[in-house]
Structure formats: structure tokens, C-alpha cells
DOMIFI-788446 format. One line per 2 residues: number of its first residue (from 0); their letters; for each residue x, y, z of C-alpha. Coordinates in nm, 2 decimals, decimal comma, padded with zeros to 4 digits. Layout:
NUM	A	X/Y/Z | ... $
//
This chain:
0	XX	-01,52/04,23/-02,70 | -01,42/04,37/-02,36 $
2	XX	-01,61/04,10/-02,17 | -01,45/03,83/-02,39 $
4	XX	-01,11/03,96/-02,30 | -01,19/03,97/-01,93 $
6	XX	-01,32/03,62/-01,94 | -01,01/03,50/-02,12 $
8	XX	-00,79/03,67/-01,86 | -00,99/03,51/-01,58 $
10	XX	-00,95/03,17/-01,74 | -00,57/03,22/-01,77 $
12	XX	-00,55/03,30/-01,39 | -00,73/02,98/-01,30 $
14	XX	-00,51/02,67/-01,30 | -00,63/02,31/-01,24 $
16	XX	-00,41/02,01/-01,19 | -00,40/01,66/-01,05 $
18	XX	-00,18/01,58/-00,76 | -00,06/01,22/-00,73 $
20	XX	00,23/01,03/-00,58 | 00,37/00,69/-00,48 $
22	XX	00,28/00,49/-00,78 | 00,55/00,23/-00,71 $
24	XX	00,53/00,09/-01,06 | 00,68/-00,26/-01,10 $
26	XX	00,62/-00,35/-00,73 | 00,67/-00,73/-00,71 $
28	XX	00,41/-00,83/-00,44 | 00,62/-01,13/-00,36 $
30	XX	00,41/-01,24/-00,06 | 00,12/-01,32/-00,28 $
32	XX	00,07/-01,61/-00,53 | 00,19/-01,52/-00,88 $
34	XX	-00,16/-01,48/-01,03 | -00,26/-01,22/-00,77 $
36	XX	00,08/-01,05/-00,77 | 00,04/-01,00/-01,15 $
38	XX	-00,30/-00,85/-01,11 | -00,19/-00,61/-00,85 $
40	XX	00,11/-00,50/-01,06 | -00,11/-00,45/-01,36 $
42	XX	-00,35/-00,24/-01,15 | -00,06/-00,01/-01,06 $
44	XX	00,03/00,04/-01,42 | -00,34/00,11/-01,49 $
46	XX	-00,31/00,41/-01,26 | -00,18/00,62/-01,56 $
48	XX	-00,49/00,58/-01,76 | -00,72/00,63/-01,47 $
50	XX	-00,54/00,96/-01,37 | -00,56/01,08/-01,73 $
52	XX	-00,94/01,02/-01,73 | -00,98/01,21/-01,41 $
54	XX	-00,77/01,50/-01,54 | -00,99/01,53/-01,85 $
56	XX	-01,31/01,51/-01,64 | -01,18/01,79/-01,41 $
58	XX	-01,05/02,02/-01,68 | -00,69/01,97/-01,59 $
60	XX	-00,40/01,93/-01,84 | -00,12/01,86/-01,59 $
62	XX	-00,06/01,57/-01,35 | 00,20/01,63/-01,08 $
64	XX	00,35/01,32/-00,93 | 00,53/01,37/-00,60 $
66	XX	00,79/01,10/-00,60 | 00,82/00,72/-00,60 $
68	XX	00,70/00,67/-00,95 | 00,90/00,34/-00,96 $
70	XX	00,92/00,10/-00,67 | 01,30/00,08/-00,68 $
72	XX	01,61/00,17/-00,87 | 01,64/-00,18/-01,01 $
74	XX	01,36/-00,19/-01,26 | 01,36/-00,42/-01,57 $
76	XX	01,39/-00,22/-01,90 | 01,06/-00,38/-02,02 $
78	XX	00,87/-00,24/-01,71 | 01,01/00,11/-01,78 $
80	XX	00,91/00,08/-02,15 | 00,56/-00,01/-02,05 $
82	XX	00,53/00,29/-01,82 | 00,66/00,53/-02,08 $
84	XX	00,43/00,38/-02,34 | 00,13/00,43/-02,11 $
86	XX	00,23/00,79/-02,05 | 00,27/00,85/-02,42 $
88	XX	-00,07/00,71/-02,49 | -00,23/00,99/-02,28 $
90	XX	-00,07/01,25/-02,50 | -00,32/01,53/-02,41 $
92	XX	-00,20/01,52/-02,05 | 00,13/01,67/-01,93 $
94	XX	00,30/01,45/-01,68 | 00,56/01,60/-01,44 $
96	XX	00,75/01,33/-01,25 | 00,95/01,39/-00,93 $
98	XX	01,21/01,14/-00,82 | 01,15/01,01/-00,46 $
100	XX	01,34/00,80/-00,21 | 01,25/00,47/-00,38 $
102	XX	01,36/00,60/-00,71 | 01,61/00,88/-00,63 $
104	XX	01,78/01,09/-00,90 | 02,14/00,96/-00,90 $
106	XX	02,40/00,82/-01,13 | 02,31/00,48/-01,29 $
108	XX	01,97/00,49/-01,12 | 01,63/00,43/-01,28 $
110	XX	01,61/00,78/-01,43 | 01,93/00,72/-01,62 $
112	XX	01,75/00,42/-01,78 | 01,45/00,64/-01,86 $
114	XX	01,67/00,90/-02,02 | 01,84/00,65/-02,24 $
116	XX	01,51/00,51/-02,36 | 01,38/00,86/-02,43 $
118	XX	01,09/01,06/-02,28 | 00,76/01,11/-02,46 $
120	XX	00,70/01,47/-02,55 | 00,43/01,50/-02,29 $
122	XX	00,65/01,38/-02,00 | 00,90/01,58/-01,79 $
124	XX	01,13/01,44/-01,52 | 01,19/01,72/-01,27 $
126	XX	01,57/01,68/-01,22 | 01,66/02,01/-01,07 $
128	XX	01,54/02,24/-00,79 | 01,46/02,53/-01,02 $
130	XX	01,13/02,70/-01,10 | 00,94/02,53/-01,38 $
132	XX	00,67/02,73/-01,56 | 00,35/02,53/-01,59 $
134	XX	00,07/02,73/-01,76 | -00,07/03,08/-01,73 $
136	XX	00,01/03,22/-01,39 | 00,14/02,90/-01,23 $
138	XX	00,51/02,81/-01,15 | 00,62/02,48/-01,01 $
140	XX	00,89/02,46/-00,75 | 01,01/02,09/-00,75 $
142	XX	01,25/01,93/-00,50 | 01,38/01,61/-00,65 $
144	XX	01,53/01,35/-00,41 | 01,89/01,26/-00,50 $
146	XX	01,96/01,00/-00,24 | 01,77/00,79/00,01 $
148	XX	01,91/01,00/00,29 | 01,99/01,36/00,17 $
150	XX	02,05/01,48/00,53 | 01,86/01,80/00,48 $
152	XX	01,52/01,95/00,41 | 01,50/01,94/00,03 $
154	XX	01,23/02,20/00,02 | 01,43/02,47/00,19 $
156	XX	01,53/02,63/-00,14 | 01,17/02,72/-00,21 $
158	XX	01,17/03,01/00,04 | 01,41/03,22/-00,18 $
160	XX	01,30/03,09/-00,52 | 01,23/03,38/-00,76 $
162	XX	00,90/03,37/-00,95 | 00,71/03,64/-01,14 $
164	XX	00,50/03,88/-00,93 | 00,16/03,74/-00,86 $
166	XX	00,24/03,39/-00,98 | 00,08/03,09/-00,82 $
168	XX	00,38/02,92/-00,65 | 00,32/02,54/-00,64 $
170	XX	00,57/02,32/-00,45 | 00,63/01,96/-00,52 $
172	XX	00,82/01,74/-00,28 | 00,86/01,39/-00,13 $
174	XX	00,92/01,34/00,24 | 00,78/01,34/00,59 $
176	XX	00,64/01,63/00,78 | 00,74/01,61/01,15 $
178	XX	00,47/01,44/01,36 | 00,28/01,33/01,05 $
180	XX	00,30/00,99/00,90 | 00,64/00,87/01,01 $
182	XX	00,91/00,87/01,28 | 01,08/01,19/01,39 $
184	XX	01,42/01,04/01,27 | 01,30/00,99/00,91 $
186	XX	01,56/01,06/00,66 | 01,35/01,29/00,44 $
188	XX	01,23/01,54/00,70 | 01,03/01,84/00,57 $
190	XX	00,93/02,16/00,76 | 00,56/02,15/00,84 $
192	XX	00,52/02,52/00,76 | 00,71/02,52/00,43 $
194	XX	00,41/02,64/00,24 | 00,38/02,96/00,45 $
196	XX	00,75/03,02/00,46 | 00,78/03,00/00,08 $
198	XX	00,46/03,17/00,00 | 00,32/02,87/-00,17 $
200	XX	-00,04/02,85/-00,30 | -00,01/02,47/-00,26 $
202	XX	00,25/02,22/-00,16 | 00,20/01,88/-00,32 $
204	XX	00,36/01,60/-00,11 | 00,44/01,23/-00,15 $
206	XX	00,57/00,96/00,08 | 00,27/00,91/00,31 $
208	XX	00,05/00,66/00,14 | -00,29/00,80/00,25 $
210	XX	-00,46/01,11/00,12 | -00,43/01,36/00,40 $
212	XX	-00,44/01,74/00,48 | -00,14/01,87/00,67 $
214	XX	-00,25/02,23/00,65 | -00,48/02,43/00,42 $
216	XX	-00,21/02,46/00,16 | -00,02/02,13/00,22 $
218	XX	-00,15/01,79/00,12 | -00,04/01,43/00,08 $
220	XX	-00,22/01,27/-00,21 | -00,14/00,92/-00,10 $
222	XX	-00,09/00,63/-00,34 | -00,36/00,60/-00,60 $
224	XX	-00,36/00,22/-00,58 | -00,33/00,06/-00,23 $
226	XX	-00,05/-00,19/-00,18 | -00,12/-00,31/00,17 $
228	XX	-00,39/-00,34/00,43 | -00,42/00,02/00,53 $
230	XX	-00,45/00,23/00,84 | -00,48/00,55/00,64 $
232	XX	-00,67/00,64/00,32 | -00,50/00,52/00,01 $
234	XX	-00,67/00,50/-00,33 | -00,72/00,87/-00,41 $
236	XX	-00,58/01,15/-00,62 | -00,63/01,52/-00,55 $
238	XX	-00,79/01,76/-00,79 | -00,65/02,11/-00,72 $
240	XX	-00,76/02,45/-00,84 | -00,57/02,78/-00,79 $
242	XX	-00,70/03,12/-00,89 | -00,43/03,38/-00,93 $
244	XX	-00,19/03,31/-00,65 | -00,46/03,17/-00,42 $
246	XX	-00,57/02,81/-00,35 | -00,94/02,77/-00,43 $
248	XX	-01,02/02,40/-00,39 | -00,87/02,05/-00,31 $
250	XX	-01,10/01,76/-00,40 | -01,03/01,39/-00,32 $
252	XX	-01,11/01,17/-00,62 | -01,12/00,78/-00,59 $
254	XX	-00,87/00,60/-00,81 | -00,82/00,25/-00,68 $
256	XX	-00,90/-00,07/-00,88 | -00,86/-00,30/-00,58 $
258	XX	-01,00/-00,25/-00,23 | -00,79/-00,36/00,07 $
260	XX	-00,98/-00,40/00,39 | -00,86/-00,47/00,75 $
262	XX	-01,13/-00,54/01,01 | -01,10/-00,63/01,38 $
264	XX	-01,43/-00,80/01,50 | -01,55/-00,98/01,81 $
266	XX	-01,79/-01,27/01,75 | -02,00/-01,48/01,98 $
268	XX	-02,21/-01,68/01,74 | -02,24/-01,76/01,37 $
270	XX	-02,50/-01,49/01,35 | -02,23/-01,23/01,39 $
272	XX	-02,08/-01,33/01,05 | -02,37/-01,16/00,88 $
274	XX	-02,26/-00,82/01,02 | -01,91/-00,87/00,89 $
276	XX	-02,06/-00,95/00,54 | -02,26/-00,63/00,55 $
278	XX	-01,95/-00,43/00,64 | -01,75/-00,58/00,36 $
280	XX	-02,02/-00,52/00,10 | -02,05/-00,16/00,22 $
282	XX	-01,68/-00,09/00,19 | -01,60/-00,28/-00,13 $
284	XX	-01,70/-00,16/-00,47 | -01,64/-00,51/-00,62 $
286	XX	-01,60/-00,82/-00,41 | -01,39/-00,99/-00,67 $
288	XX	-01,14/-00,70/-00,65 | -01,13/-00,69/-00,27 $
290	XX	-00,86/-00,82/-00,03 | -00,97/-00,87/00,33 $
292	XX	-00,77/-00,93/00,64 | -01,00/-01,02/00,93 $
294	XX	-00,88/-01,04/01,29 | -01,14/-01,23/01,51 $
296	XX	-01,17/-01,22/01,89 | -01,44/-01,35/02,12 $
298	XX	-01,57/-01,70/02,17 | -01,77/-01,95/01,96 $
300	XX	-01,93/-02,28/02,03 | -01,77/-02,58/01,86 $
302	XX	-02,06/-02,59/01,61 | -02,02/-02,22/01,53 $
304	XX	-01,65/-02,26/01,50 | -01,71/-02,53/01,24 $
306	XX	-01,95/-02,29/01,07 | -01,67/-02,03/01,06 $
308	XX	-01,46/-02,26/00,85 | -01,74/-02,32/00,60 $
310	XX	-01,81/-01,94/00,59 | -01,44/-01,87/00,54 $
312	XX	-01,44/-02,10/00,24 | -01,75/-01,94/00,09 $
314	XX	-01,61/-01,59/00,12 | -01,27/-01,69/00,00 $
316	XX	-01,44/-01,77/-00,33 | -01,62/-01,44/-00,34 $
318	XX	-01,32/-01,22/-00,25 | -00,99/-01,19/-00,44 $
320	XX	-00,81/-01,27/-00,11 | -00,94/-01,35/00,24 $
322	XX	-00,71/-01,38/00,54 | -00,84/-01,46/00,89 $
324	XX	-00,64/-01,43/01,21 | -00,83/-01,63/01,47 $
326	XX	-00,56/-01,67/01,73 | -00,76/-01,46/01,98 $
328	XX	-01,08/-01,66/01,92 | -01,17/-01,92/02,19 $
330	XX	-01,38/-02,22/02,13 | -01,62/-02,39/02,38 $
332	XX	-01,75/-02,74/02,35 | -02,02/-02,95/02,51 $
334	XX	-02,27/-03,22/02,46 | -02,51/-02,98/02,29 $
336	XX	-02,24/-02,90/02,03 | -02,19/-03,26/01,95 $
338	XX	-02,56/-03,32/01,91 | -02,61/-03,02/01,69 $
340	XX	-02,33/-03,15/01,46 | -02,51/-03,48/01,43 $
342	XX	-02,23/-03,68/01,58 | -02,31/-04,03/01,71 $
344	XX	-02,15/-04,36/01,79 | -01,77/-04,38/01,75 $
346	XX	-01,75/-04,02/01,62 | -01,93/-03,89/01,93 $
348	XX	-01,70/-04,08/02,15 | -01,40/-03,95/01,96 $
350	XX	-01,53/-03,59/01,99 | -01,57/-03,62/02,37 $
352	XX	-01,23/-03,76/02,41 | -01,07/-03,48/02,20 $
354	XX	-01,27/-03,22/02,39 | -01,14/-03,36/02,72 $
356	XX	-00,78/-03,36/02,61 | -00,80/-03,01/02,45 $
358	XX	-00,93/-02,86/02,77 | -00,66/-03,02/02,99 $
360	XX	-00,38/-02,76/03,04 | -00,14/-03,03/03,16 $
362	XX	-00,18/-03,25/02,84 | 00,11/-03,23/02,60 $
364	XX	-00,14/-03,32/02,32 | -00,38/-03,03/02,40 $
366	XX	-00,31/-02,83/02,08 | -00,32/-03,14/01,86 $
368	XX	-00,64/-03,25/02,01 | -00,80/-02,90/01,96 $
370	XX	-00,70/-02,91/01,60 | -00,84/-03,26/01,55 $
372	XX	-01,16/-03,16/01,72 | -01,21/-02,86/01,50 $
374	XX	-01,15/-03,07/01,19 | -01,39/-03,33/01,30 $
376	XX	-01,65/-03,06/01,37 | -01,58/-02,91/01,03 $
378	XX	-01,63/-03,23/00,85 | -01,96/-03,29/01,03 $
380	XX	-02,08/-02,94/00,96 | -01,99/-02,97/00,59 $
382	XX	-02,17/-03,31/00,57 | -02,49/-03,17/00,73 $
384	XX	-02,47/-02,87/00,49 | -02,44/-03,09/00,18 $
386	XX	-02,73/-03,30/00,31 | -02,94/-02,99/00,34 $
388	X	-02,98/-03,02/00,72 $
//
């Protein structure tokens, strides 16, 4: 019996939770066509179910969301209802939601709408900077954002916050740590050493959209579903374990439905396209759920430049979205290019004329000629491809 009691006590001292942030529910994605925009918005709402699954797999009953749950303060009631319904579906998980700078806690804001609609029993909106008991030995110290520019460090109160002796103090905040992730004049500026000043076992942060370690006890979870072509590491949640008042482990767990890739590549022949394909396949879990932005430099022959257009069309069909920036790519043309494309007669004469004009810096028709030459080469390459040559 004594061993059983000790084991129960040990379990009570260990607390596991999921740290997430920056859901940006109801983000409109206006720069994309309506079909893709709808798919991306649906993937963001699907975050809730995916996080609940991760919580169960990791033995966690709490998900802490460090701000920007909604994309703005002007959210349609139907979108709010959908989010609340999804949270209510995952009834075995406790959701703790912190207002951020996109959805600050202020009069007539989105959280007033949430309050009027009514919260599910398993959901709490952290509306005040006061200690919040979680489970066992853990106490949450939340810092809700009440305006887009509060003009102060919203985590400062944590230093003097009173919690039971030996409790695991867990901070939850939204903002920018100096020198990390944003400008030094950012409105929501947080002290980089807040965790040490306040004696926190862990400080869960939101605002920076990539998963990142600031210090041993201070982490950004990043957005669980990417919303742009990234320079950081979006698409994760953090599984956190504390034992007593000490941090034990922080594990990154993949969460993204869509993969957003941004590549810069230099090419010198059509053979180089294969290396790009291998990189895409290596980075993407599912091609049909991948968005790729590819910046190309280097130089290609006219024939290979025509092959690039064919390759672009093929991969546009495989990927959910494919963007190519080829402004830094130069094209060379010569008689061998025309012969390899199978041009003859009037088409060969036209190609030679266009090549001459496009290579003349003094010609006012230089750009138009270059475009026409590429189109002619593209038609010829496609014709040879359809003929099986």
C-alpha cells in the first residue's frame, strides 16, 4: 500500500500539457483563389482535432494556447460557433485560451462574442492576470493582451505572483522577446529572462510563428498550421512535461496538414530540375497538400527554358500550388537550340529574327521579342513531347 501511495504522489507531481499558439482561425487567405483559400481555412480549424489527438497520445489533458486564437477581432458569428463546436467535441481535453494582439481582450471584441455565445465546459478564456490552478502541483500565470499596443511588458506581474510552495509555475504570454523574431520597437515587448526572474518552470509564448527555443525554460510553439512561405519552423506543437517545480522535457510534435516550401535554386540545364523534384519530395509529406514558391537563378538554353515551362505545368498539377520567380534566370539561344526544337522553314526564320531582336539592348521591342521567342520555343517543345520525340 505504501508503494502505491508513493506512486500516486509521484504521478500527481508530474504534469504534462501541450503548448500551442497563433491558430489564426478564420484567416481569409485573400491572395489565393477561393478553392485553395477555403482548404487552408479548413485546415486551420482542423488544428483543434489534431492537437486533441496529440494530447491524448502524450498523456496530456490540457492544451495551453498562447494568443491569436482568432485572426482578428472582426470574426463572423458562424466562424466563432464552428470553433466552439470543435473545442466542445474534444470534451476530454481542457483548452486554455489566451487573447493575443490579433484578438485582444477588449470591449466589443471577439471575446465578447464568444462570451455571449457561451463557452463549452472544457474551455476557459484567460481574461485576467491572476494565478490559475491547473492540476496537481501546477499553477498557470497567464498574461492576456488587452490592446494591440499595451505599452508595457505584460509578463512583469509574474515576478511577484503568489503560488503555493513548491508549485510548478507555468507562464503563458504573447509577444516578442528582444532580439528574437521581431523588431526592437515591437509593441508587445517581453523580457527575455522573465522565466528566471519569475521562477517559472516553463514560459509558453506565442507571436513568433516558428517553433523555437529562447532559453531552457522559454519557448515559442509557433503556429501549428503554416500560413505563408516560411523562414522559420511553423507546423508544430510542443509537448511539455514538468515534474514537481522542474521542467523535464520539451518535445516538438508535427501538426501541419499543408506543407509550405520556399526554395532558391540555380539551374544551368533541364537536368537540374530533377534535383529540385527530389528536394520537394523529401520535404513534403503529400504533394497534393504542398505549396511551393521557387526562385530560380542561373542560365538555360532556349530549349531548356522551353522545357522549364513544360516542367512547371507538370508540377503545377502535382502540387496544390506552384509559384516560380524566374526574373533572375537568363536565357541563351543559338542555332543548336533551334535545331533541337525541330524548327524549320518559316518558324526557324522567325525564331532567328526574334533571337536577334531580343539580344539587342537598343531595341524597344527587346522584351516583347524575348517573350515571343519563349512562347515559340514552348510550343515547339510541347509539340515534340506530344509526338514522343
